[in-house]
N, C-alpha and C positions, 0 to 999 in steps of 0.2 A: 505493501499499499501509499509504501515513504518512497519507494521507487517510482510508481503513479503521478503519485503528489508532484515529481520531481519533472517524471516527462509534461506533466499538463503544465508548468511553469517555463518552463527551456522552450515549449511549443509558445505559449504567450508571450513570449521575452523574442518569440525568434517572427514571431508575427509583427510587433511592434518594429525590431530592427529593422526588418524586410525594406520596408522605405524609406528608411534612412538611410540604410545602407546604396536603395537605386539611388537617392537623392545623392550623396557622398561620390558616387560611381559616375552620376551627370557633371556635376560640378567640376571633380577632378577632371572629366573629359573637356569640359566644355573653360578646364584653368590650362591645361597640357596645349590646346589649339591655339587660345589665346595666346600665349608663351609663344607658338613656333612663327605664330600670323607675328609678332614684336621684332624674335630673331631674323625674320628672314626680311621684314623690314628695316633690321640697322643690318645685315648684308649687301638689302640690295642700299643703301644709303652710302655706308662703306663703298661697296663700289663704285656709286656712282660718282663720290670726290675721288676715288682714288683715278677715276678715268676722266674728271673735270682737273684735277694735280696734272695726270701723264699729257694730258691735250696742252694746256699752259706752257709745262713744261717742256713740251716741242715745238710749243709755236715760236717759243723766249729761244730755244737754241738753234734752230733754224733761221732767224732773224739774227740773229748773234752772226753763226756761220757766214750770213746774207753780208753783214758789215763787215768780219772779216775779209773775204771776195770779193768786197769796193775796195775797203783799203789795204789788200793787196795787188789790184787791179795797176789801182792809184801810186801806189810806188812803185810797179815794179815799171810804168811810164814815167815815173819821174826818173827814176835809174836809166831806161832806156831813152831818153830824152838827153839826162846828161850827157852817158856814153858819145850816143850820133853827133852829140852839138859840142862835145868837150875840143879844146884847141890843142891839147897834149894826145899824144898814144894811149891806147889803150886796151888790153886785150883779153881773153879770156883764155887760159887755158884748165885741161884736165891736168890731175896731178907728176901726170908725164911728160905733163908741157906740152902736150898737142894743144893746136889754140881751134878753140870750139869758137870764138868769137873776137874779131877787130875795129873799128872803129875805125872811118875814113882820115880823119889824120893822121895816124900810122902809117896807113898804106899809104899817106903821101909822104909822110920820114922813109919809107923804104921802098919807093919808088915803084912801087904797083900799082896795077890798075883803079882796082878797089876792094875794098874788105874782105868780099868774095874771095878774091885768090888770094889771100890768107889761110880763108880756113882750111884747115884738114892737113897746114904747116906743121913744124916741131919749130918750138923757141927757135932753137940753138939755130933752123935756117932764116929765122927772124933777124938777128942776130949777125950772119955773116951779112946778109941784103943791106942788112942796115948801116953797116959799114963801108961797104961795096957804093953804096948808096954817096955814102957822106966822101969815101973815098974821092967818088966820080964825079961828082954835082957838092963839091964842100958849100957850106954856109956862108954869109960873109961875117961874121962873125960866128965863130967855137966856142960856145961854151963852156968852163971848161969842165975837166975831170972831180966829183967832189967826191971824199971818201970819208963815211962817220967815222969817226976813231975807236967810237965805244962797238958798231954793231961787227964794225970789219965790213961794212957793204960798199959797194961802187956802184955810186951814180950817175949815170950817162948823160950829163947836163940836159936836165929836163924832161928824156928822151921815153925815161917813166922804163928800161926796163933797170933791174935789180940783180946784184947778182954779188955770191959770197967769193968772198977773196981764198979767203983758207977753208980749210975740210977740217971738219971734225971726226 
């Protein structure tokens, strides 16, 4: 009888708890769905912010690259203008001494028809041509040879060749 009374009491409590359990399950499910929505919204918000930051960063980077390219082109143009219009001879060579480019003043000093005649030559060939041209057609006033004592470098009066006098 005592067991029967207990089982009856458990059934009554169970009937009272079932609606509460159902309400709790519904509330828990709704909370989980709400939290999922909040998390998805936060993730989308962060993704949007990162996307905007990435686009903005890309725009800034592209503008900086474009500005740098403009500045480089302007610098190259200034260099090219100075190189081509300089009253003294200028030559660009590889590290091995092969002529990559020369200006008109150098071509004139050497007696060449133009800078194109000097491209591909070796710096030693230009020295020989210069000396041959100076011997064949000496200028009215020869500039003296200058030796810079600290560097032991020979500067052939204004022509722009620099050569080591001593071998290290």
